[in-house]
C-alpha positions, -999 to 999 in steps of 0.1 A, spaced: -240 -508 251 -235 -541 232 -215 -570 229 -216 -585 189 -200 -620 187 -193 -633 155 -182 -671 156 -163 -681 124 -146 -718 109 -116 -714 125 -118 -680 150 -141 -658 174 -141 -621 172 -162 -605 203 -164 -567 202 -181 -542 225 -200 -519 207 -223 -486 215 -243 -468 181 -216 -481 154 -182 -471 175 -164 -502 185 -149 -497 221 -129 -530 223 -125 -561 195 -106 -592 201 -101 -622 183 -97 -658 199 -97 -693 192 -128 -702 214 -147 -678 235 -149 -692 275 -166 -674 311 -132 -661 322 -133 -635 290 -167 -627 295 -165 -623 327 -136 -598 323 -155 -578 298 -186 -569 318 -164 -560 347 -147 -539 322 -176 -524 306 -207 -527 332 -233 -510 305 -228 -541 288 -268 -552 285 -276 -567 251 -256 -597 234 -263 -608 199 -241 -637 184 -243 -654 151 -222 -685 143 -211 -706 108 -206 -737 128 -230 -764 139 -258 -753 164 -239 -754 201 -255 -748 236 -222 -740 254 -217 -731 289 -207 -692 276 -243 -687 263 -259 -696 293 -236 -676 312 -247 -642 292 -284 -653 291 -280 -650 329 -263 -618 331 -276 -595 302 -313 -583 296 -311 -594 261 -293 -621 244 -303 -633 208 -288 -658 181 -288 -645 146 -307 -667 126 -329 -669 94 -360 -661 116 -348 -632 131 -368 -601 123 -344 -580 99 -340 -539 92 -335 -550 56 -359 -570 31 -342 -605 18 -350 -613 -14 -328 -643 -16 -349 -677 -30 -334 -700 0 -327 -676 32 -323 -706 55 -293 -715 34 -273 -685 36 -248 -674 54 -260 -655 84 -223 -636 89 -237 -625 51 -269 -613 67 -249 -591 94 -227 -574 71 -251 -563 46 -273 -549 79 -242 -532 89 -240 -516 51 -275 -507 52 -267 -488 83 -238 -468 78 -245 -459 43 -289 -455 43 -302 -447 5 -275 -462 -9 -266 -490 -39 -239 -510 -19 -218 -537 -26 -201 -555 3 -170 -578 0 -160 -599 29 -126 -611 18 -123 -643 43 -117 -678 38 -143 -678 11 -148 -645 -6 -182 -632 -5 -201 -605 -26 -234 -591 -16 -256 -562 -35 -276 -540 -12 -301 -518 -33 -310 -484 -23 -341 -494 -7 -327 -516 18 -336 -547 1 -309 -573 -4 -304 -584 -37 -285 -616 -35 -246 -620 -40 -218 -646 -53 -195 -666 -34 -156 -674 -43 -123 -694 -28 -102 -670 -8 -67 -663 -8 -55 -695 13 -83 -718 -2 -69 -712 -37 -36 -717 -25 -44 -749 -8 -64 -756 -37 -34 -758 -59 -13 -781 -34 -39 -804 -24 -51 -811 -57 -22 -813 -76 8 -842 -71 37 -815 -71 28 -780 -70 43 -767 -31 20 -749 -4 28 -715 -14 22 -691 21 4 -663 18 21 -630 6 12 -595 -1 42 -595 -30 41 -612 -68 58 -604 -98 43 -597 -134 60 -635 -143 72 -659 -117 105 -672 -123 104 -703 -101 70 -726 -91 64 -711 -58 64 -674 -77 44 -683 -103 18 -699 -83 18 -667 -60 19 -646 -90 -14 -665 -107 -32 -668 -73 -29 -632 -68 -31 -617 -99 -61 -635 -109 -78 -627 -75 -73 -591 -78 -86 -592 -111 -119 -609 -101 -126 -585 -72 -114 -556 -95 -143 -567 -125 -170 -568 -100 -165 -535 -86 -162 -518 -119 -187 -537 -130 -205 -522 -100 -196 -487 -102 -206 -488 -138 -242 -497 -130 -241 -475 -97 -220 -446 -104 -233 -432 -71 -231 -463 -52 -203 -474 -20 -181 -504 -22 -172 -521 11 -144 -547 20 -140 -565 55 -125 -598 64 -94 -610 72 -80 -600 39 -98 -565 34 -62 -550 38 -43 -564 16 -71 -558 -17 -79 -523 2 -40 -516 -14 -39 -533 -45 -75 -525 -57 -78 -494 -84 -115 -483 -76 -129 -460 -45 -137 -485 -18 -139 -484 20 -121 -508 45 -144 -515 77 -131 -548 94 -158 -544 118 -187 -545 91 -203 -575 106 -207 -563 143 -218 -531 135 -246 -550 115 -252 -571 144 -258 -540 168 -286 -529 140 -305 -564 141 -301 -562 179 -319 -527 181 -341 -531 150 -351 -564 175 -352 -543 206 -375 -512 192 -399 -539 177 -407 -553 208 
C-alpha cells in the first residue's frame, strides 16, 4: 500500500493507492504531520511514499516525518529511473507531474498510443507511443488563466467567473468573454483529440486535472476521464524503482 503526493501550485493532493486502486484521496492547501499521522493510523499497511512538486525545493517537517516512519520515501525528479523512455530534449526542465501522468497512462494502457490531456491551471498535451516512449507534448493556458488574462491585460474587460455554460453569441460583455474563452478552448482540445485519433485510430485519449469533468462532458470524441492518473503514475514509478533494487 502506497502514499502518493502531488504538490501543485496552490493545492496538494494525497492518495492512498494499492495496485492502481485509490482507497483514499484528499486535497488540502498544505500538508501537516497531523494529517499524515491520521493516514498512517487509518492505513497501517502503508509502507512506501512518493511525492512530486511543481514548487521550489522544500525540506519540510512532514517529509522528515514520513522518512522516519516508512520504509521508502522517494521524490520524483528527472534523475529517478522511470518505466518509460523520455525523448524530451531537456528532461531537467520538464514538469515531473507531466511525467507522472504519462507513466500512469503507460500502466493503464500498455501497448497503446496515448494522448494525455491534463486540464488544470495550464492544459498539457502529452504523447506516449505504444512502445512506452514519451514523445513530447504541448502546454497551453487553462480556462481560469484565459479568463484572468483578458481581465488583467486589458483596461476595461471584467473578470468573468468560470462557468460550464455559454451561448453561441454573447449578448453582454460577460457572455461574450465566457463564450469566447470556452468555445475557443473546446475547439483547441477537440482539434488535438481528432488529429490524434486520425493518426492513431487504435489509440486512447485520457483526460485528467481539475477541469477534466468539464471537457469530458463537452468533447465529441471518445475519451477516458481519470482524475487520479498522476497518482497511478506515481505508484508505477515507485513500483519500478522498488523492483530495480
